[in-house]
Structure formats: structure tokens, C-alpha cells
C-alpha atoms as a printed R data frame, in Angstrom:
    type eleno elety resid chain resno      x       y       z
1   ATOM     1    CA   MET     A     1 60.716 -43.353 115.111
2   ATOM     2    CA   ALA     A     2 59.563 -43.325 111.471
3   ATOM     3    CA   GLU     A     3 61.383 -41.033 109.093
4   ATOM     4    CA   GLY     A     4 58.654 -38.497 108.430
5   ATOM     5    CA   ALA     A     5 57.723 -34.878 108.994
6   ATOM     6    CA   PRO     A     6 54.264 -33.369 108.381
7   ATOM     7    CA   ALA     A     7 51.759 -33.943 105.260
8   ATOM     8    CA   GLN     A     8 48.978 -35.787 103.497
9   ATOM     9    CA   ALA     A     9 48.853 -37.738 100.308
10  ATOM    10    CA   ARG     A    10 45.999 -37.081  97.948
11  ATOM    11    CA   PRO     A    11 42.948 -39.261  98.410
12  ATOM    12    CA   GLY     A    12 43.984 -42.021  96.007
13  ATOM    13    CA   CYS     A    13 44.026 -43.063  92.381
14  ATOM    14    CA   ASP     A    14 41.189 -44.837  90.599
15  ATOM    15    CA   GLY     A    15 40.521 -48.142  92.328
16  ATOM    16    CA   ARG     A    16 41.229 -51.083  90.004
17  ATOM    17    CA   THR     A    17 40.452 -54.678  90.804
18  ATOM    18    CA   CYS     A    18 41.865 -57.947  89.483
19  ATOM    19    CA   PRO     A    19 39.597 -60.357  87.546
20  ATOM    20    CA   GLY     A    20 38.672 -63.651  89.147
21  ATOM    21    CA   VAL     A    21 39.527 -62.534  92.666
22  ATOM    22    CA   PRO     A    22 36.954 -61.636  95.335
23  ATOM    23    CA   LEU     A    23 36.641 -57.884  95.172
24  ATOM    24    CA   ALA     A    24 36.573 -55.203  97.778
25  ATOM    25    CA   PRO     A    25 34.351 -52.204  96.999
26  ATOM    26    CA   ILE     A    26 36.052 -49.939  94.490
27  ATOM    27    CA   ILE     A    27 36.684 -46.416  95.750
28  ATOM    28    CA   ARG     A    28 37.262 -43.967  92.929
29  ATOM    29    CA   ALA     A    29 39.128 -40.701  93.135
30  ATOM    30    CA   SER     A    30 36.101 -38.874  91.778
31  ATOM    31    CA   GLY     A    31 33.944 -39.915  94.727
32  ATOM    32    CA   SER     A    32 33.380 -37.940  97.884
33  ATOM    33    CA   ASN     A    33 36.381 -37.852 100.200
34  ATOM    34    CA   ARG     A    34 34.028 -37.500 103.124
35  ATOM    35    CA   VAL     A    35 32.126 -40.665 102.214
36  ATOM    36    CA   ARG     A    36 35.375 -42.568 101.661
37  ATOM    37    CA   ASN     A    37 36.791 -41.456 104.999
38  ATOM    38    CA   MET     A    38 33.601 -42.390 106.827
39  ATOM    39    CA   LYS     A    39 33.553 -45.879 105.287
40  ATOM    40    CA   SER     A    40 37.228 -46.574 105.947
41  ATOM    41    CA   PHE     A    41 37.188 -45.317 109.508
42  ATOM    42    CA   SER     A    42 33.962 -47.207 110.202
43  ATOM    43    CA   ILE     A    43 35.697 -50.430 109.163
44  ATOM    44    CA   LEU     A    44 38.693 -49.654 111.356
45  ATOM    45    CA   ALA     A    45 36.435 -48.818 114.298
46  ATOM    46    CA   ALA     A    46 34.614 -52.130 113.872
47  ATOM    47    CA   LEU     A    47 37.902 -54.019 113.929
48  ATOM    48    CA   LEU     A    48 38.959 -52.216 117.078
49  ATOM    49    CA   MET     A    49 35.670 -53.100 118.760
50  ATOM    50    CA   LEU     A    50 36.202 -56.739 117.846
51  ATOM    51    CA   GLY     A    51 39.486 -56.694 119.690
52  ATOM    52    CA   ALA     A    52 41.778 -57.382 116.718
53  ATOM    53    CA   PRO     A    53 45.203 -58.347 118.156
54  ATOM    54    CA   TRP     A    54 47.090 -55.539 116.438
55  ATOM    55    CA   ALA     A    55 44.821 -53.019 118.148
56  ATOM    56    CA   LEU     A    56 46.198 -54.001 121.544
57  ATOM    57    CA   ALA     A    57 49.790 -52.932 120.930
58  ATOM    58    CA   SER     A    58 51.108 -50.121 123.104
59  ATOM    59    CA   ASP     A    59 54.631 -49.372 121.803
60  ATOM    60    CA   ALA     A    60 54.920 -45.860 120.382
61  ATOM    61    CA   LEU     A    61 57.742 -46.720 117.966
62  ATOM    62    CA   PRO     A    62 56.595 -47.578 114.412
63  ATOM    63    CA   GLU     A    63 59.159 -50.365 114.069
64  ATOM    64    CA   ALA     A    64 58.852 -51.797 117.549
65  ATOM    65    CA   GLN     A    65 56.016 -54.245 116.978
66  ATOM    66    CA   PRO     A    66 56.053 -57.532 115.015
67  ATOM    67    CA   ALA     A    67 53.393 -58.017 112.345
68  ATOM    68    CA   MET     A    68 50.321 -59.706 113.811
69  ATOM    69    CA   LEU     A    69 47.464 -59.243 111.356
70  ATOM    70    CA   SER     A    70 46.426 -62.411 109.546
71  ATOM    71    CA   PRO     A    71 45.512 -62.244 105.837
72  ATOM    72    CA   PRO     A    72 41.909 -61.094 105.383
73  ATOM    73    CA   ALA     A    73 39.465 -63.987 105.429
74  ATOM    74    CA   SER     A    74 36.421 -62.121 104.177
75  ATOM    75    CA   ASP     A    75 35.238 -62.769 100.613
76  ATOM    76    CA   LYS     A    76 35.062 -59.002 100.185
77  ATOM    77    CA   LEU     A    77 38.674 -58.332 101.167
78  ATOM    78    CA   PRO     A    78 41.155 -59.793  98.657
79  ATOM    79    CA   SER     A    79 44.593 -60.355 100.156
80  ATOM    80    CA   VAL     A    80 47.482 -58.960  98.122
81  ATOM    81    CA   ASP     A    81 50.790 -60.704  97.441
82  ATOM    82    CA   ARG     A    82 52.971 -57.795  96.309
83  ATOM    83    CA   VAL     A    83 53.243 -54.035  96.738
84  ATOM    84    CA   VAL     A    84 54.831 -51.810  94.085
85  ATOM    85    CA   VAL     A    85 55.788 -48.156  94.570
86  ATOM    86    CA   ARG     A    86 56.713 -46.050  91.537
87  ATOM    87    CA   LYS     A    87 58.360 -42.955  92.914
88  ATOM    88    CA   SER     A    88 58.284 -40.897  89.727
89  ATOM    89    CA   GLN     A    89 54.528 -41.479  89.451
90  ATOM    90    CA   ARG     A    90 53.902 -40.996  93.188
91  ATOM    91    CA   GLN     A    91 51.917 -44.227  93.080
92  ATOM    92    CA   LEU     A    92 51.601 -47.245  95.372
93  ATOM    93    CA   THR     A    93 49.932 -50.304  93.844
94  ATOM    94    CA   LEU     A    94 48.632 -53.412  95.592
95  ATOM    95    CA   MET     A    95 48.953 -56.543  93.442
96  ATOM    96    CA   ARG     A    96 47.564 -60.072  93.504
97  ATOM    97    CA   GLY     A    97 48.671 -62.678  90.977
98  ATOM    98    CA   GLY     A    98 50.067 -59.983  88.688
99  ATOM    99    CA   ASN     A    99 46.800 -58.030  88.681
100 ATOM   100    CA   ILE     A   100 46.107 -54.654  90.248
101 ATOM   101    CA   VAL     A   101 43.887 -54.679  93.330
102 ATOM   102    CA   ARG     A   102 44.217 -51.014  94.359
103 ATOM   103    CA   SER     A   103 46.320 -47.947  93.516
104 ATOM   104    CA   TYR     A   104 47.007 -44.949  95.765
105 ATOM   105    CA   HIS     A   105 48.694 -41.582  95.436
106 ATOM   106    CA   VAL     A   106 51.708 -41.172  97.726
107 ATOM   107    CA   GLN     A   107 54.081 -38.487  98.946
108 ATOM   108    CA   LEU     A   108 57.772 -39.212  99.452
109 ATOM   109    CA   GLY     A   109 60.854 -37.869 101.202
110 ATOM   110    CA   LEU     A   110 61.764 -34.194 100.986
111 ATOM   111    CA   ASN     A   111 64.575 -35.116  98.553
112 ATOM   112    CA   PRO     A   112 62.683 -37.724  96.515
113 ATOM   113    CA   THR     A   113 64.884 -38.243  93.444
114 ATOM   114    CA   GLY     A   114 67.497 -40.990  93.561
115 ATOM   115    CA   GLN     A   115 68.373 -43.903  95.800
116 ATOM   116    CA   LYS     A   116 68.579 -43.466  99.541
117 ATOM   117    CA   GLU     A   117 72.273 -43.635 100.424
118 ATOM   118    CA   ARG     A   118 72.630 -42.571 104.020
119 ATOM   119    CA   SER     A   119 70.895 -41.420 107.158
120 ATOM   120    CA   GLY     A   120 69.539 -37.888 106.881
121 ATOM   121    CA   ASP     A   121 69.500 -37.597 103.075
122 ATOM   122    CA   PHE     A   122 65.656 -37.357 103.073
123 ATOM   123    CA   ARG     A   123 65.393 -39.842 100.199
124 ATOM   124    CA   THR     A   124 62.963 -42.727  99.810
125 ATOM   125    CA   PRO     A   125 64.806 -46.015  99.159
126 ATOM   126    CA   GLU     A   126 64.731 -47.893  95.858
127 ATOM   127    CA   GLY     A   127 64.976 -51.669  95.744
128 ATOM   128    CA   SER     A   128 63.294 -54.893  96.846
129 ATOM   129    CA   TYR     A   129 62.184 -55.204 100.458
130 ATOM   130    CA   ARG     A   130 59.456 -56.718 102.617
131 ATOM   131    CA   LEU     A   131 56.806 -55.182 104.852
132 ATOM   132    CA   GLU     A   132 58.085 -56.698 108.076
133 ATOM   133    CA   ARG     A   133 56.278 -54.953 110.943
134 ATOM   134    CA   ARG     A   134 53.147 -52.953 111.650
135 ATOM   135    CA   ASN     A   135 52.274 -50.506 114.399
136 ATOM   136    CA   PRO     A   136 48.768 -49.162 115.122
137 ATOM   137    CA   ARG     A   137 50.134 -46.723 117.740
138 ATOM   138    CA   SER     A   138 52.959 -45.008 115.899
139 ATOM   139    CA   ASP     A   139 53.620 -41.271 115.658
140 ATOM   140    CA   PHE     A   140 51.611 -41.418 112.430
141 ATOM   141    CA   PHE     A   141 48.199 -42.830 111.534
142 ATOM   142    CA   LEU     A   142 49.144 -46.535 111.351
143 ATOM   143    CA   SER     A   143 52.493 -47.648 109.920
144 ATOM   144    CA   LEU     A   144 53.987 -50.611 108.062
145 ATOM   145    CA   LYS     A   145 57.766 -50.933 108.275
146 ATOM   146    CA   VAL     A   146 59.812 -51.491 105.113
147 ATOM   147    CA   SER     A   147 62.814 -53.805 105.604
148 ATOM   148    CA   TYR     A   148 65.322 -51.117 104.572
149 ATOM   149    CA   PRO     A   149 68.320 -51.393 104.550
150 ATOM   150    CA   ASN     A   150 68.859 -54.543 102.509
151 ATOM   151    CA   GLN     A   151 72.290 -56.055 101.817
152 ATOM   152    CA   GLU     A   152 72.943 -53.809  98.826
153 ATOM   153    CA   ASP     A   153 72.010 -50.700 100.807
154 ATOM   154    CA   MET     A   154 74.409 -51.664 103.607
155 ATOM   155    CA   ARG     A   155 77.250 -52.444 101.193
156 ATOM   156    CA   ARG     A   156 76.878 -49.084  99.460
157 ATOM   157    CA   ALA     A   157 76.711 -47.080 102.686
158 ATOM   158    CA   HIS     A   158 79.586 -48.903 104.375
159 ATOM   159    CA   ALA     A   159 81.805 -48.332 101.330
160 ATOM   160    CA   HIS     A   160 81.511 -44.606 102.050
161 ATOM   161    CA   HIS     A   161 81.583 -44.989 105.852
162 ATOM   162    CA   TRP     A   162 78.014 -43.729 106.072
163 ATOM   163    CA   GLU     A   163 75.184 -44.718 108.374
164 ATOM   164    CA   THR     A   164 72.423 -46.345 106.336
165 ATOM   165    CA   GLY     A   165 69.517 -44.837 108.270
166 ATOM   166    CA   GLY     A   166 66.328 -46.812 108.763
167 ATOM   167    CA   SER     A   167 62.752 -46.745 110.038
168 ATOM   168    CA   ILE     A   168 61.304 -46.417 106.536
169 ATOM   169    CA   MET     A   169 57.519 -46.807 106.724
170 ATOM   170    CA   ILE     A   170 54.318 -46.657 104.781
171 ATOM   171    CA   HIS     A   171 52.129 -44.475 106.982
172 ATOM   172    CA   GLY     A   172 49.316 -41.953 107.150
173 ATOM   173    CA   LEU     A   173 49.415 -38.400 108.461
174 ATOM   174    CA   PRO     A   174 51.350 -37.412 111.572
175 ATOM   175    CA   ASN     A   175 49.254 -37.514 114.713
176 ATOM   176    CA   THR     A   176 50.189 -33.877 115.322
177 ATOM   177    CA   LEU     A   177 49.908 -31.824 112.140
178 ATOM   178    CA   LYS     A   178 52.499 -29.098 111.571
179 ATOM   179    CA   HIS     A   179 50.935 -27.745 108.374
180 ATOM   180    CA   GLU     A   180 47.481 -27.152 106.991
181 ATOM   181    CA   PRO     A   181 45.909 -30.356 105.600
182 ATOM   182    CA   GLU     A   182 46.180 -29.078 102.025
183 ATOM   183    CA   TYR     A   183 49.984 -28.997 102.331
184 ATOM   184    CA   TYR     A   184 50.185 -32.762 102.728
185 ATOM   185    CA   GLU     A   185 48.218 -33.337  99.523
186 ATOM   186    CA   SER     A   186 50.668 -31.546  97.251
187 ATOM   187    CA   HIS     A   187 54.157 -31.799  98.802
188 ATOM   188    CA   ASP     A   188 56.720 -34.496  99.420
189 ATOM   189    CA   TRP     A   189 57.078 -34.077 103.159
190 ATOM   190    CA   THR     A   190 58.590 -37.128 104.861
191 ATOM   191    CA   ASP     A   191 62.175 -37.873 105.918
192 ATOM   192    CA   GLY     A   192 62.148 -40.802 103.468
193 ATOM   193    CA   CYS     A   193 58.934 -42.668 104.248
194 ATOM   194    CA   ILE     A   194 56.006 -43.322 101.906
195 ATOM   195    CA   ALA     A   195 52.972 -41.337 103.033
196 ATOM   196    CA   VAL     A   196 49.318 -41.797 102.097
197 ATOM   197    CA   SER     A   197 46.057 -40.322 103.314
198 ATOM   198    CA   ASN     A   198 44.593 -41.777 106.494
199 ATOM   199    CA   ALA     A   199 41.656 -43.262 104.575
200 ATOM   200    CA   ASP     A   200 44.020 -44.967 102.136
201 ATOM   201    CA   MET     A   201 46.175 -46.197 105.019
202 ATOM   202    CA   VAL     A   202 43.181 -48.032 106.506
203 ATOM   203    CA   GLU     A   203 42.674 -49.912 103.232
204 ATOM   204    CA   ILE     A   204 46.363 -50.749 102.860
205 ATOM   205    CA   TRP     A   205 46.514 -51.929 106.473
206 ATOM   206    CA   MET     A   206 43.561 -54.256 105.937
207 ATOM   207    CA   LEU     A   207 44.505 -55.625 102.499
208 ATOM   208    CA   VAL     A   208 48.232 -56.248 103.010
209 ATOM   209    CA   PRO     A   209 49.107 -59.432 104.958
210 ATOM   210    CA   ASP     A   210 52.291 -59.939 106.941
211 ATOM   211    CA   ASP     A   211 55.706 -60.122 105.280
212 ATOM   212    CA   VAL     A   212 54.548 -59.125 101.781
213 ATOM   213    CA   PRO     A   213 57.314 -58.144  99.317
214 ATOM   214    CA   ILE     A   214 57.496 -54.510  98.243
215 ATOM   215    CA   ASP     A   215 59.389 -53.189  95.224
216 ATOM   216    CA   ILE     A   216 60.215 -49.477  95.299
217 ATOM   217    CA   LEU     A   217 61.057 -48.292  91.798
218 ATOM   218    CA   PRO     A   218 62.480 -44.939  90.576
């Protein structure tokens, strides 16, 4: 199960696109959240109707399903080659060729400052990983699994005889909300995962191919 409790990230930072790369429509933070949600969910609904392979998974565990989505082929959906999370800025950025494709506001673990050291410390990891699995039927609105722990994480935890923990995800809101929606926009609320709004999660899901590297910075 993904490390996460209840909450919602704010709708997203200003959309920025990279020059020379086919562009997806820019969605700015100043626009209507309702319009953005309708567009994003309409795209997801269309994919489901087309029988996309990842829509057929049935496992309820966020980490239980191998990545299956192929890189976007549409001229309007640029595929990204790197994801960067800056914890102190609460920002997730999608990159392609060193250029910014999209940026999103995120919420982190309940104890967000510092490196994740052990299971149950409610921290979001820091380091270099990959997005290794995806699950459309997780306990949250879509989830992409971060390959935590890496070798350095395991070495550090084992030196102290700690369990490393795991199941670190990028995901949307919990399927069953435990707080009012406004709470998720302004609080770090997960057990260590990286949370975004459901509308932003649809975009990330569609733009990020399998096995993309992700750098999580302080």
C-alpha cells in the first residue's frame, strides 16, 4: 500500500513548455480549476473507453503492477525524459532534453524536511530513482511507484538496523477522503509519498513514459 494519508495538492504551477518540442496545451494556475478538471478527466475517460492496457489492471496495491503505458505517440503529447522534485519548493517538474514541459505543486510526507531514513518516519526520500511501476486501481487516484530504496538508502538504514520502508509513490487524492478538500491543498499529508491534485495526476500519468528517472532534491 502506498505511504499516504489524506490530502490534495494545489492545482498546479504555471505550465511551461520546451521550445522545439511538440506541445501539449498549457494549463495555467490562473485558469479555472473546473475547466482544467473537466479537460483532464475527459482525456482519461477517452483512454479508458479505448481500452488502454493499463486500464485493465485489477490489483489494488499501488506497487503491484508493472508499467505498461507506452510513451505518448500524439504530436500534442510530448514525452518527458526526466522528473525533478524540489521538496523545499513543493514542486514537481517534467523535463525533456533539459527543458521544462510542465510544473506542478506537490504535498509531501507529514515530516517533510530531511532524507527518509527508515520505515514510519513520514519523510519523503531524497536521491536519484526511477518511476518503475504504475497502478490505475490503487488506494489513491492513480499512482506511479518510485524505486525507493536505492543502494544508498539501504546501506544507511542497515547501518542503524532500521527497516528502510517503501511504497513511495506519486499519486493523487485518496479514494476515500478523511478531510475536507481544502485541507489537501495546504498541508503535507502523506506518509512519505508525493501527492498532486487528481487533475495534475492525469497529466503526469499521460506524459511520463515507463522507467523514467526521477531526482528528488531537498
